[in-house]
GUMARMAR-201685 format. One record per atom (N, C-alpha, C): residue number from 1; residue in three letters; chain; x negated, y, z. Coordinates in pm, 1 decimal, always signed. Each point is the difference from the previous one (the first is absolute). Layout:
<sites>
    k    r  c         x         y         z
  NUM  ALA  A         X         Y         Z
...
</sites>
This chain:
<sites>
    k    r  c         x         y         z
    1  MET  A   -4123.0   +4590.2   +2844.0
    1  MET  A    -160.3     -16.5     -26.7
    1  MET  A     -47.4     -23.9    +155.6
    2  LYS  A     -93.8     -83.2      -0.5
    2  LYS  A     -71.4     -14.3    +117.5
    2  LYS  A    -143.8     +46.6     -19.2
    3  ILE  A     -56.8     +97.1     +90.6
    3  ILE  A    -114.1     +62.8      -7.5
    3  ILE  A     -64.0     -43.8    +137.2
    4  VAL  A    -132.8     -50.9     -38.1
    4  VAL  A     -76.3     -44.6    +127.3
    4  VAL  A    -124.2     +97.6     +10.5
    5  LEU  A      -6.4     +74.9     +87.8
    5  LEU  A     -86.5    +106.6      +9.6
    5  LEU  A    -134.1     -55.0     +80.0
    6  PRO  A    -117.7     +79.1     -38.0
    6  PRO  A    -138.6     -66.5     +54.2
    6  PRO  A      -1.8     -35.4    +151.3
    7  ASP  A     +84.5     +35.9     +81.6
    7  ASP  A      +9.8     -33.8    +143.3
    7  ASP  A     +84.2    -114.8     +30.6
    8  LYS  A     +55.5     -60.0    -112.8
    8  LYS  A    +101.3    -131.6      +1.2
    8  LYS  A    +136.3     +70.5     +33.0
    9  LYS  A     +31.7    +122.6      +8.3
    9  LYS  A    +143.3     +33.4     +35.7
    9  LYS  A     +75.6     -24.7    -148.6
   10  ILE  A     +97.5     -28.2     +25.6
   10  ILE  A    +104.2     -44.1    -116.1
   10  ILE  A    +113.9    +108.6      -1.0
   11  ILE  A      -3.5     +53.8    -121.6
   11  ILE  A    +103.5     +99.1     -26.2
   11  ILE  A    +116.0     -75.5    -117.1
   12  ILE  A    +135.3      +6.5     +33.8
   12  ILE  A     +76.0     -67.7    -107.6
   12  ILE  A     +79.7    +126.9     -42.9
   13  GLN  A      -7.9     +19.7    -136.5
   13  GLN  A     +74.1    +115.1     -53.2
   13  GLN  A     +78.9     -57.0    -126.5
   14  LYS  A    +129.1     +61.7     -10.5
   14  LYS  A    +101.0     -10.3     -93.4
   14  LYS  A     -33.1    +122.3     -99.2
   15  ARG  A     -50.2     -30.8    -113.4
   15  ARG  A     -22.9    +116.5     -95.3
   15  ARG  A      -9.6     -35.6    -158.7
   16  GLU  A     +22.0     +90.2     -72.8
   16  GLU  A     -15.2     -10.8    -142.6
   16  GLU  A    -142.2     -34.5     -26.7
   17  PRO  A      -7.7     -58.2    -119.4
   17  PRO  A    -141.0     -33.0     -62.4
   17  PRO  A     -96.2    +138.5     +13.3
   18  ALA  A    -122.1     -11.0     +54.6
   18  ALA  A     -93.7    +123.2     +23.7
   18  ALA  A    -144.2     -45.9     -58.7
   19  ILE  A     -69.6    +109.5     -39.9
   19  ILE  A    -141.3     -21.2     -44.0
   19  ILE  A     -75.2     -22.3    +146.3
   20  ILE  A     -80.1     -85.3     +18.1
   20  ILE  A     -81.7     -25.5    +132.6
   20  ILE  A     -52.1    +129.6     +46.5
   21  LYS  A     -65.8     +71.6     -91.5
   21  LYS  A     -51.4    +118.4     +59.0
   21  LYS  A     +95.8     +99.3     +72.7
   22  ASP  A    +137.8      +6.9     -46.6
   22  ASP  A     +93.2     +73.7     +41.0
   22  ASP  A     +51.6     -56.4    +138.0
   23  ILE  A     -33.8    -137.4     +16.1
   23  ILE  A     +47.6     -63.3    +119.7
   23  ILE  A     -91.4     +46.7    +121.2
   24  LEU  A    -134.9     -14.6     -44.8
   24  LEU  A    -112.6     +24.2     +94.1
   24  LEU  A      +2.5    +145.0     +36.2
   25  GLU  A     +16.3     +79.2     -88.8
   25  GLU  A      +9.2    +131.5     +48.9
   25  GLU  A    +127.6     +51.6     +85.5
   26  GLY  A    +116.1     -75.8     -25.0
   26  GLY  A     +85.0     +17.6     +96.8
   26  GLY  A     -26.4     -51.7    +134.0
   27  LEU  A     -90.2     -98.6     +18.1
   27  LEU  A     -36.5     -52.4    +139.1
   27  LEU  A    -140.8     +75.5     +35.9
   28  TRP  A     -30.5    +127.2     -55.5
   28  TRP  A     -95.6     +75.8     +42.0
   28  TRP  A    -126.9     -72.0      -3.5
   29  ILE  A     -30.2     -99.3    -107.0
   29  ILE  A    -110.0     -78.2     -25.8
   29  ILE  A     -68.5     +50.1    -132.4
   30  ASN  A    -113.4     +34.0     +15.7
   30  ASN  A     -71.1     +44.6    -133.7
   30  ASN  A     -42.7    -125.0     -76.5
   31  PRO  A     +56.1      +8.3    -114.8
   31  PRO  A     -10.1    -122.5    -108.9
   31  PRO  A    -132.6     -36.7     -18.5
   32  SER  A    -108.5     +87.9      +7.7
   32  SER  A    -130.4     -21.1     -18.0
   32  SER  A     -62.9     -80.5     +99.3
   33  SER  A     +72.7      +5.2    +114.4
   33  SER  A     -94.6     -71.8    +123.1
   33  SER  A     +67.7    -137.6     +31.8
   34  VAL  A     +79.8     -76.6     -83.8
   34  VAL  A     +43.1    -107.4     +18.4
   34  VAL  A      +0.0     -93.3    -126.5
   35  ILE  A     +17.2    -129.9     +15.3
   35  ILE  A     +39.8    -101.6     -92.0
   35  ILE  A    +130.5     -46.6     +15.1
   36  VAL  A     +82.6     -25.4    -112.4
   36  VAL  A    +122.4     -38.2      +8.8
   36  VAL  A     +36.9    -125.6     -55.7
   37  ALA  A     +65.4    -104.5     +72.1
   37  ALA  A     +36.0    -136.4     -48.5
   37  ALA  A    +147.8     +14.1      -5.2
   38  LYS  A     +67.0     -26.9    -133.0
   38  LYS  A    +127.7     -26.6     -28.3
   38  LYS  A     +22.5    -139.2     -13.8
   39  ASN  A     +86.6     -47.3     +89.7
   39  ASN  A     +34.2    -159.2      -5.7
   39  ASN  A    -138.5     -98.7      +5.8
   40  GLY  A    -101.3     +50.4     +66.1
   40  GLY  A    -107.4     -69.4      +2.2
   40  GLY  A    -112.1     +29.9     -97.1
   41  ASP  A     +18.9     +86.7     -96.0
   41  ASP  A     -97.0     +28.4    -110.9
   41  ASP  A     -47.4    +145.7     +12.0
   42  ILE  A    -125.6     +13.5      -3.9
   42  ILE  A     -45.3    +149.4      -6.2
   42  ILE  A     +47.6     +67.9    -122.1
   43  VAL  A     +41.0    +111.0     +32.1
   43  VAL  A     +55.8     +97.6    -123.8
   43  VAL  A     -34.7    +142.3     +22.6
   44  PRO  A     -11.7     +61.2    -115.9
   44  PRO  A     -26.5    +149.1      +3.8
   44  PRO  A     +92.9     +81.2     +42.1
   45  GLU  A     -14.2    +119.6     +37.2
   45  GLU  A    +107.1     +71.4     +57.9
   45  GLU  A     +93.0     +58.0     -81.9
   46  ASP  A      -9.8     -16.4    -138.6
   46  ASP  A     +93.3     +34.8     -98.2
   46  ASP  A    +130.0    -110.7     -30.8
   47  VAL  A     -17.0     -94.5     +71.2
   47  VAL  A     +88.8    -122.6     -11.1
   47  VAL  A    +142.8     +47.3     +62.0
   48  ILE  A    +103.7     -56.2     -55.9
   48  ILE  A    +137.2     +20.7     +67.4
   48  ILE  A     +33.9    -111.1    +105.6
   49  ALA  A     +41.7     +26.0     +97.4
   49  ALA  A     +30.2     -80.8    +110.3
   49  ALA  A    +162.8      -6.1      +6.1
   50  GLU  A     +57.0    -120.7     +13.6
   50  GLU  A    +144.4     +20.5      -3.4
   50  GLU  A     +56.6     -49.7    +139.1
   51  ASP  A    +121.7      -8.7     +30.7
   51  ASP  A     +66.8     -27.9    +141.2
   51  ASP  A     -38.9    -138.1     +34.8
   52  LYS  A     -14.5     -97.4     -87.7
   52  LYS  A     -33.5    -137.5     +44.9
   52  LYS  A    -152.7     -29.2     +19.1
   53  ASP  A     -66.4     +93.2     -23.8
   53  ASP  A    -143.0     -13.4      +8.4
   53  ASP  A     -73.4     +12.6    +134.9
   54  GLU  A     -97.2     -70.3     +50.2
   54  GLU  A    -106.3     +28.5    +118.2
   54  GLU  A    -102.9     +72.4     -45.2
   55  ILE  A     -26.4    +106.6     +61.2
   55  ILE  A    -112.9     +76.5      -9.2
   55  ILE  A     -99.5      -2.6    +118.3
   56  LYS  A    -128.6     -41.2     -18.6
   56  LYS  A     -79.3      +2.2    +122.6
   56  LYS  A    -122.9    +103.5     -44.5
   57  ILE  A     -14.2     +76.5    +112.5
   57  ILE  A     -91.9    +103.6     -17.6
   57  ILE  A    -105.9      -8.8     +96.6
   58  ILE  A    -140.6      -7.0     -84.2
   58  ILE  A    -107.8     -43.6     +77.3
   58  ILE  A    -104.6    +128.6      +7.1
   59  PHE  A     -44.9     +48.8    +108.4
   59  PHE  A    -108.7    +111.2     -18.6
   59  PHE  A    -123.0     -77.5     -19.2
   60  PHE  A     -91.1     +87.9     -69.6
   60  PHE  A    -117.1     -69.3     -26.2
   60  PHE  A    -114.3    +108.7     +31.8
   61  ALA  A    -107.0     -44.4     +40.7
   61  ALA  A    -114.5     +77.6     +37.9
   61  ALA  A    -132.9      -9.9     -98.8
   62  HIS  A     -57.7    +101.7     -43.4
   62  HIS  A    -102.8      +0.0     -85.0
   62  HIS  A    -114.7     +88.6     +38.4
   63  GLY  A    -108.5     -28.1     -27.7
   63  GLY  A    -110.4     +86.1     +50.6
   63  GLY  A    -132.9     -32.8     -82.3
   64  GLY  A    -105.2     +61.4     +43.4
   64  GLY  A    -131.0     -20.7     -85.1
   64  GLY  A     -90.0     -57.5     +80.5
</sites>
């Protein structure tokens, strides 16, 4: 699995299919603070990612 972090650092992991939320938590990233794209499509955190997928993690800012 290829994981692209918000700072553009790339992590390559061999792993079993996993829920995106679990992947984020394993990287010490709060799932509610990011948007995740799986193979170019924005997906919710309960989607399963497989070894062949590319996951891109994008921090977002919000305010009032």
